[in-house]
GUKEKOL-229561 format. One line per 10 residues: number of its first residue (from 1); for each residue x, y, z of C-alpha. Coordinates in steps of 0.02 Angstrom, whole numbers, plus 50000, padded with zeros to 5 digits. Example, Ala and Ser with C-alpha at 12.3 -4.5 7.8 and 13.67 -1.06 7.14 Angstrom:
1	50615/49775/50390; 50684/49947/50357 $
end
This chain:
1	52255/49634/49246; 52342/49766/49120; 52276/49925/49147; 52382/49967/48987; 52430/49917/48846; 52564/49965/48694; 52531/49999/48524; 52663/50081/48434; 52801/50091/48554; 52661/50218/48648 $
11	52561/50173/48811; 52370/50177/48803; 52234/50101/48891; 52048/50072/48797; 51864/50154/48861; 51796/49990/48879; 51927/49929/49022; 51919/50111/49098; 51737/50094/49105; 51718/49938/49199 $
21	51852/49979/49312; 51758/50187/49342; 51591/50092/49364; 51516/50183/49246; 51436/50115/49070; 51550/50127/48903; 51421/50234/48846; 51442/50347/48981; 51631/50335/48963; 51617/50350/48769 $
31	51512/50538/48765; 51645/50584/48900; 51783/50561/48773; 51709/50638/48641; 51669/50808/48705; 51878/50805/48770; 51911/50770/48590; 51795/50892/48536; 51836/51018/48684; 52039/51012/48632 $
41	51999/50995/48446; 51927/51197/48487; 52084/51250/48586; 52181/51188/48443; 52319/51143/48562; 52502/51155/48448; 52657/51131/48511; 52643/51027/48639; 52779/50903/48713; 52660/50757/48734 $
51	52506/50802/48679; 52310/50696/48729; 52311/50540/48606; 52154/50459/48561; 52148/50328/48446; 51978/50219/48375; 51995/50050/48363; 51841/49905/48317; 51866/49769/48454; 51794/49614/48540 $
61	51767/49570/48696; 51654/49436/48789; 51589/49364/48582; 51524/49572/48571; 51619/49679/48447; 51630/49848/48488; 51739/50035/48475; 51856/50047/48606; 51940/50229/48614; 52145/50180/48691 $
71	52194/50353/48773; 52364/50413/48829; 52413/50450/48998; 52389/50625/48965; 52208/50614/48883; 52150/50469/48992; 52208/50620/49152; 52109/50734/49099; 51958/50656/49059; 51953/50550/49210 $
81	51908/50690/49329; 51747/50737/49230; 51697/50590/49301; 51669/50624/49532; 51648/50471/49613; 51773/50401/49756; 51794/50266/49633; 51845/50337/49502; 51987/50435/49601; 52062/50259/49655 $
91	52048/50220/49480; 52144/50350/49436; 52301/50303/49537; 52279/50097/49480; 52287/50154/49292; 52419/50328/49318; 52537/50188/49423; 52545/50068/49262; 52559/50229/49146; 52729/50239/49246 $
101	52747/50060/49265; 52727/49997/49068; 52816/50180/49029; 52977/50134/49145; 52954/49939/49053; 52972/50045/48874; 53134/50123/48920; 53236/49962/48991; 53209/49899/48846; 53286/50017/48759 $
111	53430/50037/48884; 53430/49853/48893; 53472/49853/48681; 53627/49932/48722; 53688/49842/48867; 53837/49739/48848; 53817/49662/49034; 53630/49654/49022; 53640/49562/48867; 53752/49413/48911 $
121	53659/49387/49090; 53514/49369/48950; 53606/49238/48839; 53635/49161/48997; 53479/49156/49052; 53433/49099/48872; 53507/48917/48901; 53451/48897/49075; 53253/48930/48995; 53316/48790/48896 $
131	53362/48683/49017; 53165/48733/49105; 53068/48662/48944; 53153/48507/48923; 53140/48476/49092; 52926/48532/49044; 52952/48417/48925; 52995/48267/49001; 52866/48313/49148; 52706/48341/49000 $
141	52760/48149/48969; 52771/48104/49155; 52602/48193/49165; 52497/48115/49015; 52550/47958/49075; 52489/47953/49234; 52301/48000/49147; 52338/48205/49143; 52237/48262/48987; 52292/48439/48982 $
151	52484/48423/49045; 52552/48530/48867; 52473/48666/48965; 52600/48659/49106; 52734/48759/48991; 52615/48914/48994; 52558/48850/49194; 52757/48840/49278; 52786/49008/49199; 52677/49094/49277 $
161	52695/49011/49413; 52904/49073/49415; 52835/49233/49359; 52693/49238/49512; 52793/49204/49664; 52925/49324/49586; 52807/49486/49557; 52799/49479/49403; 52646/49510/49297; 52676/49405/49100 $
171	52654/49566/48982; 52660/49558/48742; 52735/49714/48720; 52840/49717/48786; 52906/49562/48810; 52957/49533/49003; 53112/49466/48980; 53178/49599/48880; 53077/49715/48962; 53170/49661/49136 $
181	53338/49748/49247; 53471/49643/49234; 53434/49611/49428; 53272/49538/49409; 53323/49433/49228; 53472/49351/49371; 53335/49313/49472; 53219/49214/49340; 53357/49162/49305; 53406/49064/49488 $
191	53216/49022/49505; 53169/48928/49328; 53372/48844/49374; 53259/48808/49560; 53095/48753/49439; 53198/48641/49350; 53285/48543/49486; 53126/48514/49566; 52994/48456/49462; 53160/48329/49411 $
201	53189/48281/49591; 52980/48223/49618; 52972/48135/49456; 53156/48034/49501; 53056/47989/49663; 52891/47954/49546; 52770/48057/49633; 52584/48077/49572; 52602/48236/49426; 52497/48337/49499 $
211	52568/48317/49671; 52743/48370/49596; 52678/48519/49521; 52579/48602/49658; 52756/48522/49758; 52844/48641/49598; 52749/48819/49649; 52777/48792/49834; 52954/48753/49820; 52973/48928/49712 $
221	52868/49008/49836; 52984/48985/49976; 53151/49009/49850; 53087/49187/49808; 53052/49214/49979; 53211/49198/50006; 53297/49315/49909; 53169/49433/49976; 53288/49398/50145; 53430/49403/50057 $
231	53430/49583/49980 $
end
């Protein structure tokens, strides 16, 4: 699960997610947020390079509407020490880890945009991805003919299986592929090519579509393990 998100090129965490992870009610956490917000406004802290930021936004969770308080790392780091529990300390570290990782990804996107070698490798990856989706399209038709009623989801399932095997987590903002470094992109190209060949091989053998999907996932795991050994 993503603990943080990107809005207008800045990283925030949602007060509702913070409350759930800290084992507190959202109402309790919001009360702490409002108190901290008021305290900061009284201090009139100007000229800070990275000031605490808070953004309100109406959201829906499991069909229920709520007001989310989106906090940047600086605001979040001031808030959590006010909730003195062992669980709060544990999740403080986990949230900070994801803040750092997402900030690093945003910087990587910026660097990638001006890196000609990265752009060339990314374009190569698009060609490999096109070849893989063509094979998945054939596999979707193959599975449908064998009686699958949800075969269209194999585009997503196989993509996610590839990410999982490589230890990657899909994200919307920034797009995962745009935020990868050259090494990660190269590994993804190899993995997607491997998945493409595995699916085609098993279809040519006439195997059941469920077995093909399972075998392709296992092949991806073995392949990613071989990449780690090679490192």
